[in-house]
C-alpha positions in Angstrom: 50.7 44.5 -63.9 51.4 45.8 -67.4 50.1 43.9 -70.3 51.1 44.2 -73.6 48.0 45.5 -74.9 47.7 47.8 -71.9 51.1 49.3 -72.6 50.2 49.9 -76.8 46.6 51.4 -75.3 49.0 53.9 -73.5 50.5 54.7 -76.7 47.4 55.1 -79.0 46.1 58.5 -77.6 49.0 60.4 -78.1 49.7 58.8 -81.7 46.1 59.3 -82.5 46.8 63.2 -81.5 50.4 63.4 -83.5 48.4 62.1 -86.9 45.4 64.8 -86.5 48.7 67.4 -86.3 49.7 66.4 -89.3 46.6 67.5 -90.8 47.6 71.2 -89.2 49.3 72.3 -92.6 46.0 70.7 -94.6 43.6 73.5 -93.3 45.6 76.6 -94.2 47.3 77.9 -91.2 49.5 80.5 -91.6 52.6 81.0 -91.2 53.0 82.5 -88.4 51.2 79.6 -86.5 53.4 76.7 -88.4 56.3 78.3 -87.4 54.9 78.1 -83.8 54.1 74.6 -84.4 57.2 73.7 -85.6 58.8 75.7 -82.0 56.3 73.9 -80.2 57.2 70.3 -81.5 60.7 71.4 -81.1 60.4 71.4 -77.3 58.4 68.3 -77.7 61.3 66.4 -78.3 63.3 67.9 -75.5 60.2 67.3 -73.1 59.9 63.7 -73.8 63.9 63.7 -72.5 62.9 65.3 -69.4 60.1 64.1 -68.9 62.0 60.3 -68.7 64.3 62.3 -66.1 61.7 64.1 -64.1 58.8 62.0 -64.7 60.0 58.5 -64.4 63.0 59.2 -62.2 61.3 61.9 -60.3 65.0 64.2 -60.6 63.9 67.6 -62.3 66.7 69.6 -63.9 66.7 73.4 -64.4 69.6 72.8 -66.8 67.9 71.1 -69.5 68.1 74.5 -71.8 71.7 73.7 -71.6 71.6 71.0 -73.1 69.9 71.6 -76.2 72.2 74.3 -76.4 75.1 71.9 -76.8 73.0 70.2 -79.4 72.6 73.5 -81.2 76.2 74.5 -81.4 77.3 70.9 -82.6 74.9 71.4 -85.1 76.3 74.6 -86.1 80.2 74.6 -85.7 79.7 71.1 -87.6 78.0 73.2 -90.2 80.9 75.8 -90.1 84.2 74.1 -89.9 83.5 70.2 -91.2 80.2 70.7 -94.1 78.4 68.1 -92.0 74.8 68.8 -92.9 71.5 68.2 -90.6 71.5 64.5 -90.9 75.0 63.8 -89.6 74.6 66.1 -87.3 71.6 65.1 -85.6 73.5 61.6 -84.1 76.4 64.2 -83.3 74.2 66.5 -81.3 72.4 63.9 -79.5 76.0 62.0 -78.6 77.6 65.5 -77.7 74.6 66.1 -75.2 74.7 62.9 -73.8 78.6 63.8 -73.1 77.5 66.8 -70.9 74.5 65.4 -69.7 77.4 62.9 -67.9 80.0 65.2 -67.0 77.1 67.4 -65.2 75.1 64.0 -63.5 78.5 62.5 -61.9 79.0 65.8 -59.6 75.5 66.8 -59.3 74.1 63.4 -58.5 75.6 63.1 -55.6 73.3 65.3 -53.8 69.1 65.3 -54.3 66.1 67.2 -53.8 66.4 71.6 -54.6 70.2 70.9 -54.0 70.1 69.1 -57.8 67.6 71.5 -58.9 70.2 74.3 -57.9 73.5 72.6 -59.2 71.8 72.1 -62.7 70.7 75.7 -63.0 74.5 76.7 -62.1 75.7 74.2 -64.8 73.5 75.8 -67.2 74.7 79.6 -66.3 78.2 78.1 -66.2 77.5 77.0 -70.2 76.2 80.1 -71.4 78.9 82.2 -69.9 81.9 79.4 -71.9 79.3 80.6 -74.5 79.4 84.1 -74.5 82.9 84.5 -73.8 84.2 81.8 -76.2 85.3 84.2 -78.9 85.3 83.3 -82.4 84.9 80.1 -81.9 80.9 80.0 -80.4 80.5 83.2 -82.1 80.5 85.1 -78.4 77.8 86.9 -77.6 76.3 87.5 -80.6 76.3 83.7 -81.4 76.9 82.1 -84.9 74.7 81.5 -88.1 73.9 78.4 -89.6 75.0 78.7 -93.8 74.8 75.9 -94.7 71.9 75.2 -97.4 70.0 71.4 -96.8 67.4 70.2 -98.4 64.9 67.4 -97.6 64.2 64.6 -100.1 64.3 67.7 -102.7 62.7 70.0 -100.7 64.7 73.5 -98.9 64.6 73.3 -95.0 63.8 76.9 -95.1 60.0 75.9 -96.2 57.6 75.9 -93.5 55.6 73.0 -94.7 58.2 70.4 -95.1 60.2 71.3 -92.0 57.0 71.1 -90.1 56.7 67.4 -91.1 60.1 66.6 -90.4 59.9 68.2 -86.3 56.3 66.1 -86.4 58.2 62.9 -87.6 61.0 63.3 -84.7 58.1 64.4 -82.1 56.9 60.9 -83.0 59.7 59.0 -82.8 60.5 60.7 -79.3 57.1 59.8 -78.4 57.6 56.1 -79.6 61.1 56.1 -77.6 60.0 57.2 -74.5 57.0 54.7 -74.5 59.4 52.1 -75.5 61.6 53.3 -71.9 58.7 53.4 -69.5 57.1 50.3 -70.4 61.0 48.4 -70.5 62.4 46.8 -67.2 64.6 50.1 -67.3 61.7 52.2 -67.4 60.0 50.1 -64.0 63.5 50.7 -62.5 63.6 54.0 -63.0 60.0 54.4 -61.3 61.5 52.3 -58.0 63.7 54.7 -57.6 61.6 57.5 -57.8 59.0 55.8 -55.2 61.8 54.7 -52.9 65.3 55.8 -53.0 66.5 53.6 -50.4 64.3 50.6 -50.6 64.8 50.3 -54.4 69.2 50.2 -53.2 68.6 47.7 -50.4 66.9 45.4 -53.9 71.0 46.0 -55.3 69.8 48.7 -57.9 72.8 50.8 -58.7 71.4 53.8 -57.7 73.7 56.4 -58.7 74.4 54.7 -61.8 70.5 54.2 -62.7 69.8 58.3 -62.3 73.4 59.3 -64.5 71.5 57.0 -67.1 68.7 58.8 -66.9 70.1 62.3 -67.5 71.8 60.6 -70.8 68.6 59.6 -72.2 67.5 62.9 -71.4 70.3 64.5 -72.7 70.3 62.5 -76.0 66.6 63.9 -76.4 67.5 67.7 -75.7 70.7 67.4 -77.9 68.4 66.2 -81.0 66.1 69.4 -79.8 68.8 71.2 -80.5 69.6 70.4 -83.8 66.0 70.9 -85.1 66.1 74.1 -83.3 69.6 75.5 -84.5 68.4 74.5 -88.7 65.1 75.8 -87.9 65.9 79.4 -87.1 69.5 79.6 -88.8 70.6 81.4 -85.7 71.8 80.6 -82.2 73.1 83.0 -78.9 74.3 82.0 -76.0 70.8 83.9 -74.5 68.6 81.3 -76.0 69.8 78.8 -73.6 69.8 80.7 -70.7 68.5 80.0 -67.4 65.1 81.3 -68.6 64.3 78.8 -71.0 65.5 76.1 -69.0 62.5 77.1 -66.7 60.4 77.0 -69.7 61.0 74.0 -70.4 60.5 72.6 -66.6 57.2 74.6 -66.9 55.8 73.0 -70.0 56.7 70.0 -68.9 54.9 70.6 -65.2 51.8 71.7 -66.4 50.9 69.3 -68.9 52.4 66.3 -67.2 55.8 64.3 -67.1 54.2 60.5 -66.7 51.9 60.2 -69.1 52.9 60.5 -73.1 50.4 63.3 -73.7 51.5 65.3 -71.2 54.9 66.9 -73.0 52.6 67.8 -76.1 49.5 69.1 -74.2 52.2 71.1 -72.3 54.7 72.0 -75.2 51.2 73.1 -77.5 49.2 74.7 -74.4 52.3 76.7 -73.6 53.8 77.6 -76.7 50.1 78.8 -78.0 48.1 80.1 -75.4 50.2 83.9 -75.4 49.0 84.2 -78.8 45.2 83.0 -78.1 45.3 85.4 -75.8 47.3 88.4 -77.6 49.5 88.7 -74.7 53.2 90.6 -74.6 56.1 88.6 -73.2 55.4 90.4 -69.9 52.1 89.2 -69.0 52.9 85.5 -70.7 55.2 85.2 -68.0 52.8 86.3 -65.3 50.0 83.6 -66.9 53.0 80.9 -66.8 53.1 81.5 -63.0 49.7 81.6 -62.7 49.0 78.6 -64.6 52.0 76.8 -62.7 50.6 77.6 -59.1 46.9 76.5 -60.4 48.6 72.9 -61.4 50.6 72.5 -58.4 47.7 73.0 -56.3 44.6 71.6 -58.4 46.6 69.0 -60.5 49.9 68.2 -58.9 50.5 65.2 -61.7 49.4 67.8 -64.8 46.7 68.7 -66.8 46.8 65.5 -69.0 46.5 62.9 -65.5 43.9 65.5 -64.1 42.0 64.8 -67.1 42.4 61.1 -67.0 41.4 60.7 -63.1 38.5 63.1 -63.9 37.5 61.3 -66.9 38.0 58.3 -64.8 35.9 59.4 -61.7 33.1 60.3 -64.3 32.5 57.3 -66.4 34.7 54.7 -64.7 32.7 54.4 -61.2 29.3 53.0 -63.0 31.3 50.3 -64.6 32.9 49.6 -60.9 29.5 49.4 -59.4 28.2 47.4 -62.4 29.1 43.9 -61.2 28.5 44.5 -57.5 24.3 43.9 -58.3 24.8 40.0 -58.5 27.0 39.6 -55.6 25.6 37.7 -53.1 26.0 39.7 -49.9 26.4 36.7 -47.2 29.2 35.4 -49.8 30.7 39.3 -49.3 30.0 38.7 -45.5 32.1 35.7 -45.4 34.8 36.9 -46.7 
């Protein structure tokens, strides 16, 4: 049984890592590194939503990038047509993506397993087609430019350092929100559905409603991520939210691990920076991602962070578990 103290302990490692990441600009990181870090942070916000859906509920979506796209296009259209800026676009983008997730979820969650994966993939492709054929409203295949200038407490968004801290703040909020969901009664209900859906239904849990709810929650995270992406790139197009970006997000959360709070951070940073560190081209990067995914599935099925935690427990926890047994009475043990 999780106590409040143990719940806080599960949050502490992620907050420590995020605090360390706050010093990245201070070490003289180049603009290239800062751009990669911002991109990774934007992905991590979306990954926390996917971790609620996949890690807690056991549902893997291959259309998550489409939800990011809804948030991004909502921000761009609001800026172009109404003059609404960043701070108002954030909640609107999150709500729009959540509404789209509900529309996808109602028919998709009537099926399960690989059928659900195919359905979400199809909806993602459908959104790309709609955006591509949207004419002047969506910018068609060329997309939309986000021309509205905005500032963050006196700092412009095209300055990488302040925008890095804005993204890091939203990563931190996403981490805390995910932690709150995981440790709430709702999170325990989602895990019950993940472990045994039929048993959960027999206990009176409305499985369909909770699945759709988890999908909607993941959409809020994705929509906020899309708004952050639109204001970072200042240009969006349908190809950014097609099939491969969804696979890319699923790859991140599976490699890092979907059930622990450090998983999305690890997956987002690893997949974003590894090709840069190894100086790989896009084709080589995709090959590396495939190899990493196969290795994780075979060797670390719960993700890299969970695998490292298990290894730490086996290495340093075994001695602590065995130590108290030296003081027990063998006769009393035999009599149990």
